[in-house]
N, C-alpha and C positions, 0 to 999 in steps of 0.2 A: 783441215784434211778431208778430202772428199771420200764418202763411203756410198758405194752402190750395192744394192742387193737384186741381182739378176734374176734370181729365183723366187722373189717375193713380189706380190702385187699388194698395194695399200688399198683396202677397201673401206669406204667412208659411207656411213648411211646418214641421210640428210632429211630434215623437214622443217622448213620455214625458219631456218638459221643460217643464211647464206654468209652473214657477216662472220659468224663463228667459224664456218666452213674456210673463208678466206684466211682467217687467223691460223687455223690448223695448217693450211698449205704453206703460208708464209714461214711458220715454225720450222718445217722441215726444210725449207730453203736456208733458213738460218744455220741449221744444224749441217747443211751440205750433205744431206741424206737423200738419196734417190732410189727409185724401185723400177722394176721391169715395166709396171703400169700402175696407174692410179684409177680406180673405179670408184665413181661417186653414184650411189643409188638414191635417188630422190622419191619420196612417197607423196607425190601429188601436192607440191607446195603451192603457195598462193602466187599469183602472177608476177608480182614483184620480185619475189625470190627465184622464180623461174628464169626471168630475165637476167637476174645477176648470175644465175648458174651458167647461162649461155656465154656471158661475158668472162666469167671465170674459166670456162672451158677453153675459150680461145686463149687466154693468158697462159694457163697452166698445162693445157694439152691432155686433160684427163678423159677417161671414157665415162660418158654420161648415161645413166640407165634411168628412165623415167616411168611413170604411169599417170593416167589421165585423172585418176582420182585416188584419194587416200585409201589405202588398203591395210595399213598396219605395219608393225614392225617386222612380223613374221615374213610378210611378202616382200618387204623392202630388203632384208638380208637375204632371202632366198634368191631373188632376182639379181642382187649384186653379186652373190657367190657365184651364180651360174656365169657371170661375164668374166670371172677369173680364169686366165689360161696358164698360170704358173703353179709349180708344186706347193708353195706356200702362200698363205693369206695374213697379212697384218691387218686385223679388224679394229677400226677405231670410229666411235660416233663423234659427230662433228663438234661437240662441246669439250673435247679433250684437247690439251696442249702439251706435247712432249717436252722434256727438259733436256739439257746437254747429256747428262749420264745416260739417257735411253739408248743412244745409237750403239754404245758398247754392249749393253745388255742385250740388245737385239741380236747383235753378232754372236754372242754367247749362247742365246737361245737356240738360234739357227743351228749352231754346232751341236748342241745337244740333241735336237730333233734328227739331224742328219746320222748321228752316231746310234742313237737309241730309236729304233723304229716303232718301239711300243708307245712312245710319248705322242699324245694327240694334240696337246696345246700347251702354250706357255702364257700364263697370265700376268700383266704388268701393274694391275691397279685393283683396288677393293675400297669399300667403305669400312671394312673391318678386316683384320687379319683373319685368314682362314684358320680354324680352331685346331686342326690335327695335321701336323707338318712333320716331315721326316727330312733332314738336311740332305742336300743333293750335291751342292758345290757352288762356288762363287756367289754366295748369298741367295741362292735358290734353293727351295725345299720342294719336296713331292707331296702333294695332298693325299690324305689318307681318309677313308670313309669306313665308318662301322656303324650299323643301325643301333646297337645299344648304347653308343656314346651320346651323352644328354644335349650337346650344344646344337640347337636347331640350325645354326648357320653352316652346318655340315653339308647341307643340301646344295650349297654353291661351290661344290667341287667344279662345276661349270659356271661361268658368269659372262654376260655379254660386255663386260668392261674391257678395256683395250688388251688384245692378246694376239699372239702369233699361233696359227694352227695349220694343219695340213688341209689343203684344198679339197681333199676328199672327205672332209669333216661330215658333210651332209649325207654322204654315202653310207658311212659307218653308222652315225647317230640319227639319221632321218632329217627331213626338212622341217623347218620351223612352222608350228601350227600357224595357220592364217586365219584372220577373222575373230581373234581374241585380244583382250587387253594386253598391254605391254608385260604386266607382271605375270599373267598366266602363259603368255607365250614363253617367256624366259623360263618360268617354272617347268613347263612341260619338256624343255631341252635340259634342264637339270635332271630330271627323272630319267630321261632317256640316255644321258650321259653315264648315270650310275648303273641303269639296267644293262648297258653295253660294256661294262667294266672299263670305262675310259680312265686314261692316266694322264695327270696334268703336273706342270711345275707351277710354282708361285713364287714371285719375287718377294722376298721378306720386307725390304725397305721400300715398298712400293711408292711412297710419297716423294722419293727422289725422282722418279721417272715421269710422272704426269701430274698436271692440274686439271681439275675440272672447272670450267668457267660457264656459269649461266648468268649473263649480264641482264641487267634491267631490260634492255632494248630487245633481247632475245632469250626469254626465260625457258626454263625446262617446260617441255610439253607433257610430262608424266604426272598423273594425278593419282594419289594413293587415299585409301579410305582412312578416316581418323581412328578406326579400330586397329589398323595395322601400326599407327604411329603413337598410340596412347603410351603414356609413361605411368599410368595408375598401376600399382603393384598388384592388385586382384587381376585386372586385366591382363597384365603381362603373364602371370602364372597360368591363367586359362589359355591364353594365346600360345604360350611355349609348349604346354601339354598338348594342345590339340595339334600343333605342328608336329611333335614327335610322332603321334599315332598316325597322322595323315600321311607324312613322308614315307614312313616305313611301309604303310599299307600301299601307297602308290608305287613305290619302286618294285614290290612284289607283284602287283595285280594290274596296274594301269596298262592300257593298250599301248604297245610301242608306237613310235612315230612312224609315218610312211617314209619308206627309203626308194 
């Protein structure tokens, strides 16, 4: 059954993973799911990937937004979002693949956002379940934040994982910081989301909706420090305590993002 979303544009950020991009586009074809537009925002990929992007553009008819040099995730999302003309944006990075259950959940999410104008976005994937959730309906929950609650993962009331958002998102929360590493760019948006009292829904059984695939031929381009990934018990205690203090301080005092 064909499903079309005339008020939604699919925004895909891309960097040196054109095979992964093609896999994502094919997945939506197999789901018989279409959008008002598909915007692919490329972050100065290598020549061979740029060539492939042009070929894919001819085949799939998407809007391609490019830059001559790599300028980072913040710039890539900003310029991609600027190209969206519809009220809603489905944001997905190129290494994700939607599953059959996703289309129905996207329909439900859009219905929620049309009815509840206070909702800013609906998130479909995570590495870990958001720690503080209030049931909302149909397997969705609303994310809740409180500075005194102990789980440091609460900062991810916003995440760059696949989500549906209002295309005015950057107007309300500010533009992504450019010129920073990926983790810092996302962190600044997480803080801004909380500073501006953002509201989000989270799909509880998120593993039903997407796979994240980083093939050997096109591995993840994100590099994280060993300190952030260490499982040493002492380091984990120090790291989590530091995060608690830093997060609450930044939410209170960090300079808001530019709007």
